[in-house]
Backbone bond lengths (Angstrom), bond angles and torsions (degrees), N, CA, C in turn:
res aa  C-N    CA-C-N  psi(-1)  N-CA   C-N-CA  omega(-1)  CA-C   N-CA-C  phi
1 M - - - 1.428 - - 1.527 111.79 -
2 N 1.292 118.65 128.48 1.514 122.41 -174.13 1.467 113.86 -85.27
3 Y 1.407 116.15 62.59 1.413 119.71 175.50 1.492 109.57 -85.49
4 R 1.418 117.92 147.50 1.396 121.71 170.91 1.583 103.88 -90.78
5 I 1.314 116.69 138.48 1.420 123.04 -172.21 1.492 114.43 -107.04
6 L 1.354 116.46 130.14 1.460 122.94 -179.09 1.551 107.09 -117.05
7 P 1.334 120.48 104.58 1.448 122.87 -177.01 1.539 113.94 -65.26
8 A 1.356 114.24 145.27 1.414 115.61 178.35 1.512 111.88 -70.78
9 F 1.364 113.03 151.04 1.458 122.88 -178.68 1.477 118.68 70.01
10 T 1.369 119.15 -17.79 1.419 119.86 -169.71 1.589 109.76 -121.94
11 L 1.208 119.93 -3.13 1.445 121.33 -176.83 1.568 107.79 -76.09
12 A 1.368 113.48 122.93 1.464 118.56 174.90 1.539 102.53 -104.93
13 T 1.303 115.75 127.64 1.427 118.31 -176.96 1.554 109.43 -125.85
14 A 1.329 117.29 137.39 1.470 118.80 177.25 1.529 113.93 -101.04
15 L 1.464 113.56 21.01 1.344 116.96 -176.53 1.528 109.89 -72.02
16 V 1.321 115.12 138.61 1.466 121.41 175.68 1.505 103.78 -121.22
17 I 1.359 116.92 116.24 1.380 124.16 -168.32 1.519 109.78 -94.07
18 A 1.323 115.36 138.19 1.461 122.29 179.74 1.503 110.17 -109.43
19 V 1.285 118.78 157.25 1.391 120.77 175.06 1.538 109.73 -60.51
20 G 1.338 113.79 133.62 1.512 114.12 -172.53 1.569 106.58 -94.85
21 T 1.237 118.82 -58.62 1.505 121.86 -173.93 1.546 106.07 -140.46
22 P 1.343 117.59 167.07 1.414 120.49 177.42 1.613 111.68 -55.40
23 D 1.378 115.55 -34.22 1.498 111.15 -173.15 1.485 110.07 -81.17
24 S 1.343 120.73 -4.69 1.510 120.03 177.53 1.590 102.88 -80.33
25 L 1.231 121.76 -16.23 1.501 129.64 177.69 1.541 109.89 55.88
26 T 1.261 119.69 -67.76 1.467 121.51 -172.22 1.608 109.48 -137.38
27 A 1.223 121.41 69.11 1.458 121.20 177.10 1.514 106.67 -69.39
28 A 1.371 111.04 152.22 1.441 117.37 -175.67 1.503 114.72 -70.88
29 R 1.359 115.61 142.72 1.427 120.38 175.63 1.490 113.07 -111.20
30 E 1.339 117.72 -1.47 1.459 120.95 178.09 1.511 111.79 -90.15
31 P 1.338 116.10 144.12 1.537 115.25 171.07 1.497 109.53 -62.56
32 R 1.315 118.86 148.32 1.420 127.55 -175.48 1.524 112.04 -132.57
33 Q 1.339 118.96 161.83 1.373 128.82 164.95 1.431 112.54 -110.33
34 F 1.431 121.08 144.72 1.415 121.18 169.94 1.551 105.85 -71.51
35 Q 1.412 113.53 129.52 1.426 115.70 178.63 1.520 108.30 -143.40
36 L 1.324 119.41 158.72 1.409 123.02 177.72 1.624 102.32 -115.35
37 Q 1.318 119.24 108.62 1.484 122.40 -173.95 1.544 107.40 -110.50
38 A 1.284 116.11 101.88 1.470 122.89 178.62 1.511 111.32 -77.44
39 Q 1.318 115.50 135.22 1.461 121.15 170.00 1.611 110.23 -105.95
40 S 1.312 113.66 -16.93 1.427 117.91 179.79 1.505 109.68 -148.78
41 P 1.291 118.78 148.92 1.512 119.25 -179.95 1.597 112.53 -57.53
42 Q 1.338 114.67 -21.57 1.463 116.28 179.79 1.549 114.54 -66.23
43 F 1.397 110.15 -17.64 1.551 116.64 173.90 1.467 111.14 -50.29
44 W 1.341 117.36 -47.13 1.379 124.38 -171.64 1.509 113.66 -73.80
45 N 1.235 117.38 -11.65 1.522 121.95 169.85 1.581 112.12 -71.78
46 L 1.359 113.42 -16.74 1.462 119.42 -177.10 1.485 116.05 -107.14
47 V 1.345 115.37 -20.27 1.502 119.42 179.86 1.524 109.47 -150.78
48 D 1.270 119.69 144.07 1.459 127.28 -179.15 1.516 108.56 -69.70
49 H 1.285 119.12 145.82 1.495 126.31 175.77 1.569 104.78 -57.08
50 D 1.306 123.06 -41.25 1.384 123.00 -172.79 1.509 114.12 -106.66
51 A 1.386 113.79 33.35 1.392 119.99 178.30 1.537 110.84 -67.77
52 K 1.278 117.87 144.32 1.493 125.24 -173.51 1.506 110.47 -114.18
53 L 1.259 116.25 136.63 1.561 122.14 178.94 1.476 107.34 -91.91
54 G 1.399 116.04 126.63 1.405 118.19 174.88 1.614 112.15 -108.23
55 V 1.334 110.91 151.14 1.391 120.23 176.55 1.547 111.90 -94.33
56 V 1.246 122.91 114.47 1.457 124.43 178.41 1.468 114.02 -83.72
57 G 1.400 116.28 -41.25 1.415 123.91 176.84 1.527 110.69 -161.46
58 S 1.334 114.07 150.74 1.463 118.69 175.80 1.500 108.13 -142.58
59 G 1.365 116.81 179.18 1.444 123.15 -178.50 1.461 109.02 88.30
60 F 1.287 121.60 18.21 1.480 122.66 173.40 1.560 111.28 -83.21
61 G 1.326 111.99 172.93 1.543 117.77 175.11 1.461 110.58 -82.81
62 F 1.359 116.70 -60.13 1.464 125.40 179.99 1.579 105.98 -159.03
63 T 1.310 116.02 110.49 1.466 119.77 -173.96 1.566 110.14 -91.50
64 E 1.376 110.93 148.58 1.491 120.29 -177.19 1.505 107.64 -155.56
65 G 1.310 117.67 168.14 1.403 127.51 164.09 1.531 118.50 56.89
66 P 1.443 118.15 47.19 1.420 116.24 179.03 1.572 115.26 -69.24
67 V 1.291 113.92 136.25 1.518 122.39 172.93 1.455 110.95 -136.00
68 W 1.403 112.46 124.30 1.423 117.31 178.28 1.551 113.00 -81.94
69 D 1.304 117.02 125.41 1.440 123.06 171.34 1.537 112.12 -95.91
70 E 1.382 116.06 130.07 1.438 116.15 -177.56 1.500 113.56 -61.41
71 A 1.278 122.86 -9.54 1.435 123.56 174.54 1.575 109.15 -68.33
72 G 1.357 117.67 -11.06 1.405 120.68 173.28 1.597 115.59 105.67
73 F 1.361 115.12 31.65 1.449 115.42 -178.09 1.589 104.17 -146.81
74 L 1.316 118.60 171.94 1.402 125.89 173.25 1.501 111.98 -109.85
75 Y 1.359 117.82 139.74 1.392 118.70 156.33 1.533 114.91 -85.36
76 V 1.212 119.82 132.73 1.542 126.29 -173.83 1.499 106.49 -136.33
77 S 1.407 114.65 131.00 1.454 122.38 171.05 1.584 109.92 -89.47
78 D 1.284 113.19 142.65 1.484 119.29 168.87 1.485 114.09 -117.55
79 E 1.349 117.07 100.71 1.420 116.36 -171.24 1.522 119.35 -69.52
80 T 1.284 122.65 -15.93 1.365 127.34 178.27 1.516 114.32 -97.19
81 I 1.327 115.08 -37.54 1.459 120.83 176.31 1.513 109.07 -80.87
82 N 1.373 114.24 -13.46 1.505 118.15 177.51 1.466 116.59 62.70
83 K 1.286 116.06 48.05 1.469 122.50 -177.77 1.551 110.79 -146.51
84 I 1.367 115.72 151.97 1.460 121.43 167.58 1.476 106.10 -105.03
85 Y 1.371 119.20 136.21 1.430 122.25 -178.28 1.591 110.28 -119.12
86 R 1.284 114.07 157.24 1.467 119.48 156.90 1.516 104.72 -96.73
87 L 1.345 117.30 124.24 1.426 123.75 -178.71 1.550 106.27 -114.79
88 H 1.321 114.42 119.90 1.485 124.79 179.81 1.522 113.07 -85.83
89 P 1.302 116.74 156.91 1.497 118.68 -179.30 1.521 113.14 -60.94
90 D 1.349 120.29 -22.27 1.502 121.50 177.68 1.515 112.27 -89.14
91 G 1.379 118.02 6.80 1.391 122.87 176.79 1.482 115.85 95.42
92 K 1.381 113.80 -12.26 1.528 119.36 176.53 1.548 111.58 -58.90
93 R 1.313 113.81 132.62 1.482 117.33 179.09 1.576 107.84 -119.12
94 E 1.294 114.23 145.51 1.467 123.11 173.54 1.500 114.29 -126.13
95 E 1.200 123.51 129.04 1.394 123.78 -179.53 1.532 110.20 -75.02
96 V 1.376 114.28 125.37 1.517 123.42 174.79 1.472 112.99 -85.99
97 I 1.370 112.78 -50.21 1.518 118.77 -172.75 1.555 106.01 -157.97
98 A 1.306 115.58 145.21 1.479 120.33 170.58 1.529 106.90 -101.73
99 L 1.376 115.33 120.94 1.398 119.52 -169.19 1.543 109.05 -147.06
100 G 1.274 123.29 136.64 1.496 123.59 -179.19 1.526 112.42 -63.87
101 D 1.254 116.58 112.83 1.513 125.08 173.54 1.546 113.27 50.99
102 P 1.414 116.60 61.92 1.462 116.00 170.16 1.512 110.88 -68.71
103 D 1.302 113.63 147.82 1.536 119.83 -175.60 1.540 108.79 -124.75
104 G 1.356 116.94 -125.44 1.384 124.19 -171.01 1.602 109.43 -65.75
105 N 1.288 117.69 146.64 1.443 121.61 174.41 1.576 112.44 -134.41
106 T 1.301 108.70 161.68 1.554 114.71 174.55 1.543 104.99 -156.80
107 F 1.278 118.49 164.53 1.452 126.59 164.47 1.518 107.51 -87.62
108 D 1.382 119.08 143.58 1.411 117.58 164.71 1.512 111.90 -91.84
109 R 1.237 120.23 -175.33 1.530 124.08 -172.21 1.523 108.77 -62.86
110 Q 1.300 120.96 -24.88 1.391 125.06 178.35 1.519 114.27 -92.28
111 H 1.286 120.16 10.09 1.470 131.63 -177.92 1.529 109.93 62.68
112 G 1.313 115.04 32.43 1.424 118.31 169.71 1.507 112.70 -81.85
113 L 1.324 123.39 138.55 1.452 124.12 179.95 1.521 111.79 -83.21
114 I 1.329 114.99 117.69 1.422 122.14 -174.14 1.551 105.94 -111.95
115 D 1.355 109.98 133.61 1.484 117.20 -174.33 1.525 109.51 -129.86
116 C 1.408 114.17 150.07 1.396 122.60 174.81 1.526 104.86 -92.14
117 A 1.315 123.34 103.67 1.437 126.33 -178.08 1.551 115.12 -97.46
118 S 1.340 109.67 99.01 1.515 114.85 -163.58 1.513 109.92 -66.09
119 V 1.395 116.87 -45.79 1.447 117.20 -176.49 1.622 110.92 -65.20
120 L 1.300 116.27 -38.31 1.392 120.37 175.14 1.544 111.18 -69.28
121 R 1.232 116.75 -18.28 1.529 123.19 -175.55 1.540 109.58 56.39
122 A 1.400 114.06 51.47 1.504 120.05 -166.09 1.472 105.59 -147.25
123 I 1.347 113.43 163.01 1.391 127.45 158.11 1.565 109.17 -102.48
124 I 1.285 113.34 124.53 1.452 118.05 -173.84 1.483 111.37 -127.79
125 E 1.340 113.11 160.40 1.522 122.10 169.20 1.459 106.19 -110.96
126 V 1.324 114.77 128.30 1.501 123.04 178.02 1.560 103.66 -90.38
127 T 1.356 113.26 119.28 1.388 118.83 -177.41 1.511 115.37 -82.07
128 P 1.332 126.40 163.01 1.404 126.80 -175.97 1.524 113.04 -61.05
129 D 1.381 115.85 -26.93 1.471 117.46 -177.74 1.469 112.57 -87.65
130 G 1.394 118.01 15.85 1.505 117.73 176.14 1.492 116.57 86.48
131 K 1.359 118.95 10.97 1.396 125.13 -175.85 1.557 105.05 -113.22
132 Y 1.322 117.34 -172.62 1.472 121.04 175.68 1.527 110.21 -149.08
133 K 1.351 111.03 159.85 1.428 118.75 171.77 1.438 108.91 -125.19
134 I 1.379 122.72 142.15 1.468 124.97 177.79 1.502 108.30 -80.36
135 L 1.333 115.61 130.08 1.447 122.68 176.35 1.540 111.57 -97.93
136 A 1.339 115.12 -32.16 1.448 120.00 177.02 1.577 109.74 -159.52
137 D 1.284 119.09 136.58 1.506 122.20 175.39 1.500 110.27 -148.08
138 H 1.356 115.73 12.09 1.481 114.06 178.41 1.585 107.96 -144.03
139 F 1.210 118.46 159.54 1.414 127.43 168.75 1.533 110.20 -140.74
140 D 1.378 114.61 126.15 1.412 118.35 178.09 1.629 112.62 54.13
141 G 1.325 110.37 34.98 1.466 117.01 -177.55 1.466 120.79 77.88
142 K 1.286 115.66 3.32 1.464 124.43 -176.21 1.511 109.92 -115.11
143 K 1.444 115.57 145.93 1.454 116.38 -178.96 1.525 110.63 -69.70
144 L 1.331 115.79 145.50 1.490 123.59 175.71 1.545 104.65 -60.92
145 N 1.293 116.85 165.11 1.439 125.16 179.68 1.621 107.02 -78.31
146 S 1.336 111.02 -89.58 1.546 119.54 174.99 1.480 108.01 -150.74
147 P 1.283 119.99 85.45 1.445 121.88 178.96 1.504 112.33 -44.25
148 N 1.363 118.15 140.23 1.494 121.52 -166.00 1.445 109.74 -124.54
149 D 1.343 122.29 -47.65 1.472 119.08 -178.61 1.586 105.50 -146.63
150 V 1.366 112.12 159.69 1.409 120.57 -168.61 1.487 113.55 -145.76
151 V 1.348 121.95 137.14 1.396 123.25 179.33 1.640 113.50 -140.04
152 V 1.210 115.56 151.74 1.488 116.48 174.66 1.450 111.56 -85.33
153 G 1.321 118.76 126.08 1.457 122.59 177.16 1.568 114.16 -84.91
154 P 1.399 116.91 167.51 1.404 121.09 -176.23 1.467 110.65 -58.20
155 D 1.250 120.71 -23.68 1.503 126.21 178.59 1.525 113.90 -83.04
156 G 1.339 119.48 -7.64 1.348 123.81 -176.91 1.553 115.52 88.96
157 A 1.313 113.65 -5.28 1.524 117.67 177.27 1.607 105.82 -79.41
158 L 1.400 110.28 163.85 1.483 117.69 177.30 1.522 107.74 -97.55
159 Y 1.350 111.97 137.36 1.435 120.26 177.97 1.502 110.89 -119.57
160 F 1.383 116.16 129.92 1.474 115.95 -169.80 1.544 108.23 -143.17
161 T 1.378 111.24 153.39 1.456 121.20 172.77 1.523 111.83 -95.44
162 D 1.398 119.09 152.26 1.352 121.18 -175.69 1.528 104.45 -141.95
163 P 1.359 118.37 77.98 1.442 118.92 173.43 1.533 111.56 -86.69
164 T 1.317 116.71 -170.95 1.556 118.95 173.99 1.505 107.22 -108.98
165 L 1.354 120.12 21.67 1.445 121.20 -175.28 1.564 111.49 -62.53
166 D 1.271 117.38 -37.56 1.485 119.51 178.94 1.522 113.72 -118.12
167 L 1.287 115.85 26.15 1.471 119.60 171.06 1.566 112.79 -56.74
168 V 1.281 116.48 122.62 1.438 117.03 -172.61 1.572 108.81 -60.37
169 A 1.277 113.49 139.14 1.495 122.37 179.44 1.555 107.00 -56.85
170 G 1.361 115.13 128.75 1.428 124.25 174.22 1.507 110.05 88.87
171 E 1.244 120.61 -5.85 1.520 120.10 173.45 1.463 110.47 -88.95
172 E 1.311 115.94 147.71 1.474 127.21 -177.66 1.487 109.03 -77.05
173 Q 1.399 113.40 133.93 1.441 117.90 163.63 1.508 110.31 -86.12
174 Q 1.371 112.61 114.99 1.539 118.29 -174.08 1.527 109.54 -91.33
175 I 1.280 121.12 -33.76 1.415 119.41 176.00 1.562 108.91 -91.67
176 P 1.292 114.56 126.69 1.449 118.54 -169.29 1.561 113.01 -82.94
177 F 1.305 119.59 33.30 1.459 124.66 175.45 1.506 109.92 -160.15
178 Q 1.271 119.64 176.63 1.422 127.30 -178.82 1.540 106.79 -118.31
179 G 1.318 118.26 100.30 1.396 122.25 -170.04 1.441 120.35 -103.91
180 V 1.368 117.07 169.53 1.424 121.92 172.61 1.564 105.49 -117.02
181 Y 1.413 119.63 134.61 1.395 123.16 -169.40 1.439 114.64 -128.43
182 R 1.302 119.13 160.33 1.439 127.62 165.86 1.470 111.78 -116.03
183 L 1.343 117.26 129.34 1.446 124.11 -178.94 1.595 105.43 -109.43
184 D 1.356 115.80 109.15 1.425 119.85 -176.72 1.528 114.11 -80.47
185 G 1.319 118.72 170.49 1.422 121.69 178.28 1.485 117.84 -60.00
186 K 1.329 115.90 -15.85 1.520 122.65 179.45 1.516 110.13 -92.81
187 G 1.326 119.47 1.30 1.438 120.58 -178.99 1.525 114.05 86.09
188 Q 1.322 116.10 8.83 1.474 118.47 -174.90 1.617 106.44 -91.84
189 V 1.298 113.44 133.15 1.526 121.76 177.88 1.473 110.51 -97.77
190 H 1.397 114.63 127.80 1.497 121.01 -173.62 1.483 104.53 -122.20
191 L 1.396 119.25 128.77 1.433 122.82 171.63 1.458 112.59 -77.69
192 L 1.430 115.15 123.95 1.415 126.27 177.63 1.568 115.66 -89.58
193 T 1.337 111.76 -42.35 1.499 118.44 -176.60 1.485 106.56 -163.29
194 K 1.355 109.33 147.80 1.535 119.46 167.51 1.507 112.39 -127.19
195 D 1.383 114.39 24.16 1.350 120.61 -174.08 1.548 112.95 -71.99
196 L 1.335 117.62 -19.66 1.539 120.34 -173.64 1.477 113.68 -96.14
197 A 1.401 113.73 151.00 1.445 118.04 177.84 1.511 111.66 -74.50
198 Q 1.313 118.46 -51.54 1.413 123.62 174.60 1.522 110.10 -136.58
199 P 1.337 115.70 84.39 1.489 118.44 178.39 1.537 112.01 -63.86
200 N 1.365 112.64 140.90 1.495 115.18 179.84 1.473 114.30 -133.81
201 G 1.336 118.43 -95.38 1.427 116.96 -178.91 1.495 114.74 -73.26
202 L 1.333 119.80 156.91 1.499 120.88 179.47 1.514 107.40 -151.68
203 A 1.329 110.77 156.86 1.509 119.99 -179.90 1.507 108.62 -163.94
204 F 1.342 114.15 157.29 1.438 125.92 178.03 1.623 104.97 -103.20
205 S 1.284 117.09 149.84 1.497 118.14 166.81 1.485 107.08 -74.87
206 P 1.414 117.88 156.19 1.376 120.63 -179.12 1.547 119.60 -52.26
207 D 1.368 113.78 -32.01 1.568 114.54 176.07 1.397 112.50 -89.77
208 G 1.393 119.58 4.46 1.506 119.25 172.66 1.473 111.25 79.63
209 K 1.357 122.95 0.57 1.471 121.67 -175.70 1.535 113.32 -87.38
210 H 1.241 117.22 -14.65 1.484 119.19 -179.25 1.498 110.10 -130.57
211 F 1.321 111.37 148.58 1.558 114.84 179.97 1.524 104.24 -132.88
212 Y 1.358 110.08 136.24 1.502 119.73 -176.67 1.489 107.76 -116.33
213 V 1.342 111.30 138.41 1.409 118.08 171.63 1.552 114.46 -142.15
214 D 1.221 127.88 136.85 1.442 124.65 -176.00 1.530 110.69 -108.76
215 D 1.333 110.52 158.45 1.406 120.29 -171.67 1.536 108.22 -117.23
216 S 1.224 118.94 109.69 1.518 119.95 -172.26 1.533 110.21 -71.51
217 E 1.350 119.48 -34.75 1.414 123.31 172.29 1.509 118.28 -63.06
218 K 1.338 113.94 -48.77 1.462 123.43 -176.56 1.507 110.57 -84.06
219 R 1.333 119.65 -12.64 1.492 124.16 177.81 1.519 111.21 62.77
220 N 1.333 115.43 41.68 1.445 114.57 -179.28 1.581 108.41 -141.23
221 I 1.374 113.56 174.86 1.428 119.68 174.19 1.501 109.95 -121.91
222 R 1.331 118.80 131.36 1.467 118.83 177.67 1.525 107.91 -107.27
223 V 1.346 112.37 153.25 1.477 119.83 173.75 1.495 112.57 -124.51
224 Y 1.262 118.97 140.76 1.494 125.22 178.55 1.488 108.99 -125.61
225 E 1.313 114.38 149.86 1.508 119.32 168.17 1.518 105.18 -86.84
226 V 1.373 113.97 142.03 1.483 121.18 178.98 1.493 107.96 -96.85
227 A 1.296 115.82 120.27 1.484 124.28 -178.04 1.445 110.94 -78.11
228 A 1.355 117.62 170.04 1.466 121.84 -176.24 1.464 113.75 -62.66
229 D 1.421 115.31 -32.48 1.452 118.77 179.29 1.590 113.17 -86.44
230 G 1.328 116.08 6.28 1.476 120.09 -176.48 1.519 120.06 88.28
231 S 1.358 112.75 -4.22 1.511 116.04 176.89 1.535 110.69 -76.44
232 L 1.225 118.06 160.65 1.467 127.10 179.18 1.547 109.46 -97.35
233 V 1.390 114.97 131.53 1.413 119.30 -177.87 1.598 107.68 -137.10
234 N 1.325 115.40 161.21 1.424 121.53 176.30 1.421 116.65 57.08
235 G 1.316 121.02 39.50 1.397 126.43 177.30 1.476 115.24 -61.42
236 R 1.354 115.30 140.89 1.540 119.06 -176.54 1.523 105.45 -155.59
237 I 1.303 114.23 164.52 1.493 122.37 170.77 1.464 110.26 -72.71
238 F 1.435 116.37 120.92 1.401 124.12 179.33 1.540 110.68 -85.74
239 G 1.351 112.26 -46.44 1.482 116.49 -178.04 1.525 108.65 -162.84
240 E 1.306 116.81 160.69 1.486 123.76 179.21 1.568 106.05 -117.95
241 E 1.340 112.78 143.72 1.358 120.14 178.48 1.598 110.56 -128.40
242 P 1.424 112.66 71.93 1.445 119.75 -176.11 1.613 110.70 -70.00
243 G 1.252 115.86 154.82 1.440 119.23 178.69 1.549 109.37 -167.56
244 G 1.300 114.66 164.24 1.467 117.19 176.86 1.533 112.82 -85.08
245 K 1.354 114.70 175.15 1.428 118.58 -179.11 1.531 109.96 -61.10
246 G 1.224 114.20 132.63 1.563 120.74 -178.91 1.478 116.77 86.08
247 D 1.357 114.67 1.74 1.500 120.30 -175.44 1.518 109.95 -84.74
248 G 1.340 120.77 -14.85 1.513 121.69 -173.95 1.507 108.44 91.47
249 V 1.323 113.73 164.30 1.543 124.08 -171.38 1.529 109.32 -134.68
250 P 1.339 114.72 162.64 1.481 116.10 174.44 1.528 113.35 -55.84
251 D 1.365 113.93 135.06 1.482 117.79 -173.35 1.561 105.46 -144.61
252 G 1.274 119.11 -108.73 1.477 121.08 -179.84 1.443 118.48 -62.63
253 I 1.331 122.05 145.24 1.449 125.69 -176.92 1.547 104.21 -132.58
254 K 1.427 116.55 135.70 1.347 122.34 164.49 1.539 109.15 -138.06
255 V 1.378 117.35 161.13 1.490 123.27 -175.16 1.484 109.80 -126.66
256 D 1.312 115.99 143.13 1.522 117.00 171.75 1.528 111.27 -90.42
257 K 1.324 118.46 176.02 1.554 124.42 -172.98 1.599 105.71 -66.58
258 N 1.255 119.94 -20.75 1.448 116.25 178.52 1.559 111.39 -98.35
259 G 1.247 120.90 9.20 1.435 121.68 167.44 1.507 112.29 94.90
260 N 1.321 119.38 2.09 1.504 123.47 175.81 1.563 107.60 -69.59
261 L 1.368 115.93 142.13 1.402 119.87 179.44 1.543 109.59 -104.34
262 F 1.390 113.31 139.60 1.425 120.98 171.15 1.523 110.40 -116.14
263 V 1.360 114.16 112.01 1.504 117.43 -166.09 1.564 102.23 -124.71
264 T 1.311 117.96 125.75 1.345 119.62 168.18 1.572 112.80 -66.49
265 G 1.325 114.90 141.78 1.450 118.95 -173.59 1.533 109.67 -162.32
266 P 1.360 116.73 -162.17 1.420 120.74 177.22 1.554 114.79 -50.44
267 K 1.308 113.32 114.95 1.470 123.18 172.93 1.533 115.81 75.09
268 G 1.362 113.23 -2.96 1.559 110.25 176.50 1.488 106.65 165.65
269 I 1.389 118.02 -141.01 1.439 126.72 -172.09 1.507 106.30 -113.86
270 W 1.355 117.41 118.73 1.418 125.15 177.04 1.548 109.10 -88.42
271 I 1.251 120.36 129.28 1.450 126.27 176.83 1.529 112.00 -103.11
272 W 1.298 117.78 126.65 1.470 125.10 -175.04 1.488 106.60 -126.04
273 D 1.357 117.54 142.98 1.492 122.77 169.36 1.496 106.97 -82.68
274 A 1.285 117.67 169.86 1.499 127.07 -173.66 1.524 108.31 -66.97
275 K 1.321 117.75 -15.59 1.515 117.43 174.82 1.454 116.90 -91.45
276 G 1.340 115.73 -1.96 1.477 118.19 178.38 1.505 114.75 95.74
277 N 1.342 117.45 13.07 1.458 123.56 175.99 1.541 108.55 -86.59
278 H 1.336 115.46 129.52 1.425 122.73 175.21 1.568 109.54 -76.77
279 L 1.282 115.81 113.09 1.518 119.21 -177.93 1.411 113.85 -88.08
280 G 1.290 120.49 -31.88 1.436 121.65 176.70 1.550 111.27 168.50
281 T 1.263 115.26 -179.10 1.476 119.88 -174.79 1.538 110.43 -130.79
282 I 1.354 117.60 137.94 1.427 120.24 171.37 1.551 105.50 -97.30
283 V 1.291 118.37 104.33 1.514 122.91 -177.87 1.544 104.44 -78.29
284 M 1.369 112.45 126.14 1.510 119.53 177.10 1.473 114.06 -104.45
285 P 1.385 112.77 152.29 1.383 116.88 -179.22 1.633 114.41 -69.87
286 E 1.367 110.33 -22.03 1.495 116.86 170.85 1.508 105.67 -130.42
287 Q 1.370 113.73 155.14 1.434 119.58 -177.81 1.431 110.43 -68.31
288 P 1.373 119.94 124.05 1.488 124.19 -178.14 1.539 104.78 -83.56
289 A 1.328 111.86 152.13 1.510 122.48 173.10 1.532 109.86 -111.91
290 N 1.295 113.43 -33.42 1.534 114.88 -172.11 1.552 106.08 -158.67
291 L 1.305 110.88 172.92 1.476 122.61 -176.83 1.470 114.11 -161.48
292 N 1.372 115.90 161.73 1.476 118.36 176.28 1.517 107.53 -160.51
293 W 1.371 112.55 167.66 1.539 120.30 178.63 1.481 107.26 -90.21
294 G 1.355 111.30 147.64 1.474 114.99 173.75 1.498 112.33 -161.73
295 D 1.308 115.34 -170.62 1.469 129.22 -170.67 1.498 108.12 74.81
296 K 1.390 117.80 172.05 1.462 118.67 -170.55 1.563 113.78 -60.92
297 D 1.333 117.16 -32.84 1.459 118.16 -176.37 1.526 110.63 -98.31
298 Y 1.353 118.41 2.34 1.447 119.24 -179.94 1.536 114.51 55.84
299 R 1.312 114.93 36.46 1.458 119.63 177.66 1.539 107.35 -113.21
300 T 1.195 122.24 18.67 1.496 125.13 178.78 1.526 108.32 -118.43
301 L 1.333 114.94 129.55 1.460 116.91 168.80 1.496 108.74 -87.72
302 Y 1.348 116.15 130.85 1.454 122.83 164.79 1.480 108.71 -103.15
303 I 1.292 116.04 129.08 1.458 125.15 -167.97 1.557 111.83 -123.71
304 T 1.280 120.28 118.04 1.459 127.13 171.66 1.475 108.81 -84.38
305 A 1.339 116.09 116.26 1.459 116.87 -173.26 1.646 105.53 -140.64
306 T 1.260 109.61 96.88 1.562 120.50 174.71 1.575 107.34 58.90
307 T 1.315 112.88 -103.15 1.531 114.84 -168.11 1.525 109.73 -94.03
308 S 1.371 116.38 -2.49 1.544 116.82 -171.19 1.444 110.74 -137.31
309 V 1.368 115.58 172.12 1.434 126.02 176.06 1.582 105.68 -124.47
310 Y 1.270 119.56 127.14 1.394 124.84 -174.83 1.669 108.37 -115.71
311 H 1.281 113.79 164.17 1.515 117.82 167.09 1.512 108.84 -136.93
312 L 1.311 113.91 150.34 1.429 122.26 179.62 1.474 109.92 -145.78
313 A 1.367 117.21 121.25 1.449 123.72 177.34 1.500 111.12 -68.81
314 M 1.336 115.71 136.82 1.536 121.08 -175.64 1.499 106.00 -123.96
315 K 1.338 113.05 157.83 1.558 118.42 176.29 1.511 112.34 -87.50
316 T 1.345 118.40 -0.04 1.381 122.12 -174.92 1.529 109.82 -120.44
317 E 1.273 120.56 154.15 1.359 125.57 179.45 1.514 113.97 -93.94
318 G 1.297 119.93 137.88 1.484 121.89 -175.21 1.513 109.91 -80.35
319 F 1.287 111.38 152.75 1.460 122.15 173.31 1.581 103.47 -93.19
320 V 1.320 116.99 118.66 1.503 124.93 -179.36 1.468 110.77 -120.62
321 P 1.414 120.13 95.14 1.355 122.29 -168.86 1.578 115.00 -61.70
322 Y 1.259 120.49 -18.65 1.491 118.83 -174.57 1.591 109.27 -96.65
323 R 1.332 120.43 2.15 1.403 120.78 176.63 1.558 111.62 -69.72
């Protein structure tokens, strides 16, 4: 695979990062180096000391929503160019669909590509012929705000966040809160919580007993227990990701098979164990918005970071709920 390699600790980059989209909130403007910053020895059980960061593709507007297809490519959203692409390991990109402000993506259990379409204010399925069908765009008779990220739950339903981060300027917010929802197989939308100011990334633990969602405004991660009926109970703060202005905020979340969390945040990707201990941070040369597991063994993190898409080999296998 023709990746360009950026070594840890030694990469000098002249990148100056601009704010990509409203939901990036505070993307970094300072030049950075790729670094692996351990807070605990357990960090090195997840990534090698000499791990190298590869560039899969660059020259995008603002990248989001990476999803690895076992055919050997990534789906990637570009929120400013307003397209979803197939991005191949050699950097070749192919347009899948032109769509206003596509955001987080996932596969459903039938391998359908599901996207959070901010301008449409909808959860959509992108069809193989390059078109789309709306799966949900209302709750309780009111238009959704701007769906941001989506994940498949242990029950096969789609779970998504609906902040106002990408609400189109001049459009009315009809729902008076920013919710987290479950979209069931019958097309019904169920409110799970409205506890968060600006809910963003979300993920389930591998055993399906815990549900994580971060709040870009409050700069924290919440965890809930999942009740037998699928409702969320006993919500609490799992972790905080404080940072300075321009450092970035909690955004995308993914989990490995051992229950460790990988959460984009100030300056990079924060790694947490299942008990809420911050194990360390992968400092990125560009501010990441999202990430996902890929390659044949699902031991590679693919990271959408502002104008580029990166990859980083890990020592741990990812938990991929739609497999």
